[in-house]
N, C-alpha and C positions, 0 to 999 in steps of 0.2 A: 393539549398534547396531540401530536399527529397519530393518525391510526397506523397500525402495524404494517399494512401494505405500502402506505406511503413511506414509512421508514425504510423498509426493505428496498424499495425502488429508488430511494434517494441514494443508496450505496454507490451504484455505478456513476451517478451524477457527482457525488462528492469526490469519488475516485478520480474522475476525469478532470474536475476542476483543479484538484490538487496536483495531478500530474501535468496539467497545462502549465502550472507555475514552474514545475521542474523542467519541462520541455523547453520553455522559452529562456531558462536561465542556466541550466547546467553546463552546456558547452562553453560558454563564456566564463562561467564561474571557475571551471577546471583550468582554463587557460590562464586566467588572471591570478589564480591561487596555487599554481603548480609549485613555486618556490616555498610558499607557506606550508604546504602539505609535507614537503621534505623537511622543513624546519621543525614542525610540530609532531610529526609522526615517525615511528621507526621506518627505516628506508624501505624495507619489504612491504610494509603496510602502505606507505605512500605509493609505491609502484603498483601494488595491487589495485589501489583505489583509482589511480589514474588510468590504468589499463582498463578496468571495469567500466569507467565512466567516460572514456575517451571515445564517445560516439558523437556523431554529427547530430544535428537537431533532427533530421529525417530519420536516421537510424534509432535514435531514442524514441521517436514517435512510433515506429513500427513496434519496438519493444513494448511500449505502453498499450498499443493496440492489442497485442497478444494477451497481456494481463487483463485489459478490460473485458476481452471476450470471456475469459475464466470468471471474472467477477460478475459479468452480466448473466452468465449461466447459473452461477450460484445464487444470484438474486431470483431468477426465474424459478429455481428449484425450491428456494425458501418460500416464495409466494405461493407456489403450489402446495407446500407443506401446511401453510395457514389454511388453505382451502381443502385439506385432506385429499388431495389428488393422488392418483396412483404413482406418477413419477415425481417424487418430491423428496426433499432432504433438507435438513437444517445444518447438518454437520459441515458441508462444504462451505456454505455461507458463513457459518461460525468461524471456521478455520481462516477464511479470507478476511473476515472482519477483525479477527484477533491480531493477525499479522499486520493489517492496516493500522490498528490502534497502536500497536507497539512501534511501527514504522514512524508514527507521529513523534514519539518520544526520542527516537533516533535522530530525527531532524532537530528537535529542540536541543538534544545533547550536542549535536555537531555545532550548532550556532553558539552555545555556551562555550564549548571547547576552543573554537576558533575565534570566539569574541566578535563575531560579525554575522551578517546575513549568510545563510546557506540555502541552496535551492530546496524549496518545499517547507520552509519553517513557518512562513506567514500563514498558509492555508493549514498547516498542522495545528496551530494554536487557535485560529479563527473559526475554522470549520471542522476538521477531523475530531478534535477532542469533544467539543460540544455535541457534534452529531452522534459520535460513538457512545457518549455517556447516555444520551436520550434513547438510543437504540437498545443498549444493554439493559437500561431500566425497563423498557417496555417488554423486552424478551423475558426478562425475569418475572415481571408483574403478570404476564400472560402464561407463565410456567411453560414457555417454549424451550428454555434453556435452564440448567441448574448448574451448580458449581461442579457436579459430577460430569455434565455434558461439556463443561469447559475443560475439565482434567482429561477427559477422553480426547478432546480436539487438540490439546497442546502438542503432543508428539507429532501429529499430522501437519501442524503449522510449520515444522522444520522442513517438510517436503516442499513447502512453498519456495524456499530459497533456491534449489536447483531449478525449479520452474522459472524463477526470475532470471537466473543465469542463462537458461535456455532462451528466454525472450531477448535478452540482450545479445546472445549469439546470433539469434535469428535477425534481429535488427541490423547487426553488422553485415550479415550475408545478403539481405534482401535490398536494403536501401543504399 
């Protein structure tokens, strides 16, 4: 098993590998599947999804960069938490990781729903789920998190969604 510091610092790497899959596929996927979205989803949902993900590859990359910076900061703080450093925190890291873990299931659900490839599904299955499982096992084994810690973190996970919307908005404005 990998040591906890390695597992913590793998998070930004796993994130960027996953999001590279999305960056290179989402723009073309939306264009290719626009009619399918309207066919399978209620009109309002389809329009919202198309509007949310109608970013150029460059715009999406800027959005990913913003989220990557937050995830990297969370990894730094978690790494410091392991070392009992003064500026440390496990909660931000846990919130980011919980959102990322659930995000993998969203990709898998989308692929099942559309019965085809969707951006992010491959790395969700091959990388995110095994990595997250190993990370959570190690965090629990070292008693760095408990079920109570997770319960406390869940409400804060919902704050991640406005941050992602902000990142997408910023990507559209900057790139």
